[in-house]
MARLUMSE-804285 format. One record per residue (C-alpha): x, y, z; residue number from 1. Coordinates in Angstrom, 3 decimals, always signed. Each point is the difference from the previous one (the first is absolute). Layout:
BEGIN
<c1 = X; c2 = Y; c3 = Z; pos = NUM>
...
//
This chain:
BEGIN
<c1 = +91.732; c2 = +81.821; c3 = -3.299; pos = 1>
<c1 = +1.386; c2 = -3.531; c3 = -0.147; pos = 2>
<c1 = +2.381; c2 = +0.658; c3 = +2.894; pos = 3>
<c1 = -2.931; c2 = +0.817; c3 = +2.289; pos = 4>
<c1 = -1.461; c2 = -3.444; c3 = -0.659; pos = 5>
<c1 = +3.091; c2 = -2.167; c3 = +0.476; pos = 6>
<c1 = -1.699; c2 = -2.079; c3 = +2.690; pos = 7>
<c1 = -2.938; c2 = -0.869; c3 = -2.237; pos = 8>
<c1 = +1.278; c2 = -1.689; c3 = -3.152; pos = 9>
<c1 = -3.470; c2 = -0.054; c3 = -1.561; pos = 10>
<c1 = +0.036; c2 = +3.805; c3 = -0.287; pos = 11>
<c1 = +3.581; c2 = +0.385; c3 = -1.186; pos = 12>
<c1 = +0.459; c2 = +0.895; c3 = -3.639; pos = 13>
<c1 = +3.553; c2 = -0.706; c3 = -1.086; pos = 14>
<c1 = +1.111; c2 = +1.179; c3 = -3.418; pos = 15>
<c1 = +1.930; c2 = -2.312; c3 = -2.341; pos = 16>
<c1 = +3.534; c2 = +1.231; c3 = -0.586; pos = 17>
<c1 = +0.451; c2 = +1.231; c3 = +3.567; pos = 18>
<c1 = +2.321; c2 = -1.435; c3 = +2.621; pos = 19>
<c1 = -3.044; c2 = -0.945; c3 = +2.098; pos = 20>
<c1 = -1.512; c2 = -1.975; c3 = -2.899; pos = 21>
<c1 = +3.254; c2 = -1.995; c3 = -0.123; pos = 22>
<c1 = -1.001; c2 = -1.435; c3 = +3.394; pos = 23>
<c1 = -3.306; c2 = -1.401; c3 = -1.281; pos = 24>
<c1 = -0.587; c2 = -3.705; c3 = -0.562; pos = 25>
<c1 = -2.896; c2 = -1.724; c3 = -1.684; pos = 26>
<c1 = -1.419; c2 = -2.733; c3 = +2.218; pos = 27>
<c1 = -2.154; c2 = -2.723; c3 = -1.529; pos = 28>
<c1 = -3.182; c2 = -1.008; c3 = +1.805; pos = 29>
<c1 = +0.544; c2 = -3.712; c3 = -0.720; pos = 30>
<c1 = +3.025; c2 = -2.291; c3 = -0.312; pos = 31>
<c1 = +1.139; c2 = -0.776; c3 = -3.541; pos = 32>
<c1 = -0.454; c2 = -3.568; c3 = -1.203; pos = 33>
<c1 = -0.352; c2 = -1.928; c3 = -3.266; pos = 34>
<c1 = -3.753; c2 = +0.630; c3 = -0.095; pos = 35>
<c1 = +0.065; c2 = +3.799; c3 = +0.347; pos = 36>
<c1 = +3.396; c2 = +1.032; c3 = -1.384; pos = 37>
<c1 = -1.468; c2 = +0.965; c3 = -3.389; pos = 38>
<c1 = -2.051; c2 = +2.874; c3 = +1.510; pos = 39>
<c1 = +3.304; c2 = +1.841; c3 = +0.479; pos = 40>
<c1 = +1.047; c2 = -0.184; c3 = -3.669; pos = 41>
<c1 = +1.296; c2 = +3.301; c3 = -1.325; pos = 42>
<c1 = +0.399; c2 = +1.145; c3 = -3.578; pos = 43>
<c1 = -0.287; c2 = -3.508; c3 = -1.461; pos = 44>
<c1 = +2.629; c2 = -1.465; c3 = +2.335; pos = 45>
<c1 = -0.692; c2 = -2.649; c3 = +2.616; pos = 46>
<c1 = +1.501; c2 = -0.467; c3 = +3.415; pos = 47>
<c1 = +2.283; c2 = -3.008; c3 = +0.084; pos = 48>
<c1 = +1.022; c2 = -1.790; c3 = +3.153; pos = 49>
<c1 = +3.790; c2 = +0.371; c3 = +0.185; pos = 50>
<c1 = +0.322; c2 = -1.772; c3 = +3.336; pos = 51>
<c1 = -2.389; c2 = -1.283; c3 = +2.617; pos = 52>
<c1 = -2.282; c2 = +2.897; c3 = +0.966; pos = 53>
<c1 = +1.716; c2 = +2.545; c3 = -2.266; pos = 54>
<c1 = -1.512; c2 = +1.165; c3 = -3.289; pos = 55>
<c1 = +1.440; c2 = +2.395; c3 = -2.573; pos = 56>
<c1 = -0.924; c2 = +1.550; c3 = -3.344; pos = 57>
<c1 = +1.292; c2 = +2.862; c3 = -2.119; pos = 58>
<c1 = -1.512; c2 = +3.404; c3 = +0.727; pos = 59>
<c1 = +2.279; c2 = +2.084; c3 = -2.254; pos = 60>
<c1 = +2.836; c2 = -1.134; c3 = -2.251; pos = 61>
<c1 = +2.280; c2 = +2.277; c3 = -2.039; pos = 62>
<c1 = +3.615; c2 = +0.115; c3 = -1.110; pos = 63>
<c1 = +1.142; c2 = +1.889; c3 = +3.109; pos = 64>
<c1 = -2.603; c2 = -0.644; c3 = +2.721; pos = 65>
<c1 = -1.909; c2 = -3.161; c3 = +0.921; pos = 66>
<c1 = -2.567; c2 = -0.256; c3 = +2.757; pos = 67>
<c1 = -1.734; c2 = -3.185; c3 = +1.082; pos = 68>
<c1 = -2.919; c2 = -0.609; c3 = +2.316; pos = 69>
<c1 = +0.947; c2 = -2.215; c3 = +2.938; pos = 70>
<c1 = -2.949; c2 = -1.383; c3 = +1.950; pos = 71>
<c1 = +0.684; c2 = -1.786; c3 = +3.274; pos = 72>
<c1 = -0.511; c2 = +0.124; c3 = +3.751; pos = 73>
<c1 = +2.376; c2 = +2.807; c3 = +0.897; pos = 74>
<c1 = -1.586; c2 = +1.481; c3 = +3.113; pos = 75>
<c1 = -1.169; c2 = -2.673; c3 = +2.452; pos = 76>
<c1 = -2.844; c2 = -1.953; c3 = -1.562; pos = 77>
<c1 = -0.870; c2 = +2.785; c3 = -2.450; pos = 78>
<c1 = +0.414; c2 = -0.607; c3 = -3.705; pos = 79>
<c1 = +1.639; c2 = +3.064; c3 = -1.534; pos = 80>
<c1 = +0.425; c2 = +1.083; c3 = -3.615; pos = 81>
<c1 = +3.507; c2 = +1.437; c3 = -0.048; pos = 82>
<c1 = +2.413; c2 = +0.741; c3 = -2.820; pos = 83>
<c1 = +3.481; c2 = -1.194; c3 = -0.864; pos = 84>
<c1 = +2.482; c2 = +1.478; c3 = -2.444; pos = 85>
<c1 = +1.092; c2 = -2.694; c3 = -2.427; pos = 86>
<c1 = +3.106; c2 = -0.634; c3 = -2.042; pos = 87>
<c1 = -0.792; c2 = -1.564; c3 = -3.366; pos = 88>
<c1 = +2.736; c2 = -1.392; c3 = -2.213; pos = 89>
<c1 = -0.098; c2 = -1.447; c3 = -3.524; pos = 90>
<c1 = -3.408; c2 = +1.559; c3 = -0.566; pos = 91>
<c1 = -2.021; c2 = -2.283; c3 = +2.269; pos = 92>
<c1 = +2.116; c2 = -1.545; c3 = +2.757; pos = 93>
<c1 = -0.752; c2 = +1.441; c3 = +3.442; pos = 94>
<c1 = +3.335; c2 = -0.256; c3 = +1.766; pos = 95>
<c1 = -0.717; c2 = +2.033; c3 = +3.128; pos = 96>
<c1 = -2.901; c2 = +1.454; c3 = +1.989; pos = 97>
<c1 = +0.670; c2 = +2.633; c3 = +2.651; pos = 98>
<c1 = -1.367; c2 = -0.257; c3 = +3.515; pos = 99>
<c1 = -3.698; c2 = +0.912; c3 = +0.009; pos = 100>
<c1 = -0.816; c2 = +3.705; c3 = -0.067; pos = 101>
<c1 = -3.157; c2 = +1.431; c3 = +1.594; pos = 102>
<c1 = -2.739; c2 = +0.382; c3 = -2.593; pos = 103>
<c1 = +0.104; c2 = +3.803; c3 = +0.145; pos = 104>
<c1 = +3.783; c2 = +0.129; c3 = -0.337; pos = 105>
<c1 = -0.146; c2 = -2.170; c3 = -3.120; pos = 106>
<c1 = -2.706; c2 = +2.199; c3 = -1.515; pos = 107>
<c1 = +2.022; c2 = +3.120; c3 = +0.797; pos = 108>
<c1 = +3.044; c2 = -1.508; c3 = -1.744; pos = 109>
<c1 = -2.095; c2 = -0.898; c3 = -3.030; pos = 110>
<c1 = -1.499; c2 = +3.496; c3 = -0.028; pos = 111>
<c1 = +3.506; c2 = +1.423; c3 = -0.466; pos = 112>
<c1 = +0.424; c2 = -2.226; c3 = -3.074; pos = 113>
<c1 = -3.513; c2 = -0.059; c3 = -1.451; pos = 114>
<c1 = -2.790; c2 = +2.029; c3 = +1.595; pos = 115>
<c1 = -2.579; c2 = -1.578; c3 = -2.339; pos = 116>
<c1 = +0.913; c2 = -3.526; c3 = +1.061; pos = 117>
<c1 = +0.012; c2 = +1.003; c3 = +3.661; pos = 118>
<c1 = -3.500; c2 = +1.464; c3 = -0.437; pos = 119>
<c1 = -1.157; c2 = -3.220; c3 = -1.703; pos = 120>
<c1 = +1.269; c2 = -1.979; c3 = +2.983; pos = 121>
<c1 = -1.758; c2 = +2.365; c3 = +2.398; pos = 122>
<c1 = -3.221; c2 = -0.627; c3 = -1.940; pos = 123>
<c1 = +0.611; c2 = -3.756; c3 = +0.286; pos = 124>
<c1 = +0.301; c2 = +0.285; c3 = +3.786; pos = 125>
<c1 = -3.136; c2 = +2.170; c3 = +0.013; pos = 126>
<c1 = -1.851; c2 = -2.804; c3 = -1.778; pos = 127>
<c1 = +1.168; c2 = -2.472; c3 = +2.649; pos = 128>
<c1 = -1.229; c2 = +2.353; c3 = +2.754; pos = 129>
<c1 = -3.379; c2 = +0.420; c3 = -1.748; pos = 130>
<c1 = -0.328; c2 = -3.797; c3 = -0.277; pos = 131>
<c1 = +0.818; c2 = -0.265; c3 = +3.731; pos = 132>
<c1 = +3.084; c2 = -2.103; c3 = -0.724; pos = 133>
<c1 = +2.403; c2 = +2.238; c3 = +1.911; pos = 134>
<c1 = +0.776; c2 = +3.325; c3 = +1.627; pos = 135>
<c1 = +2.772; c2 = +2.528; c3 = +0.406; pos = 136>
<c1 = +1.826; c2 = +0.123; c3 = +3.342; pos = 137>
<c1 = +2.600; c2 = +2.400; c3 = +1.318; pos = 138>
<c1 = +2.987; c2 = -1.762; c3 = +1.546; pos = 139>
<c1 = +1.788; c2 = +1.745; c3 = +2.832; pos = 140>
//
């Protein structure tokens, strides 16, 4: 059982859609910079630097729900891939981004809107893990 292994994160299996998964963040193994930013491209979109040390790109855009990747140093020196809910006006003007959400929380929100898109994003993170570009971490 996952609860029996709480002290050993490597053995904990946390299911997407659960409250516990909402506390997961995806930590990158290396800082993001101009030379390596393209390895994080998702679904044909590219991360764009929106301010010094903060990158963003669309993860899911629809008429009633918009979710963007936000990549920055959120926890100490660790680079985290988080999510932000976005407000888009006039078809393409991003007028507001929410405070960053933990990676798992953003995926859970997307799963309530589009399970297929949430699963595609989970596969994307799985690819990053396989390429040793990052790892999942449980935040307390």
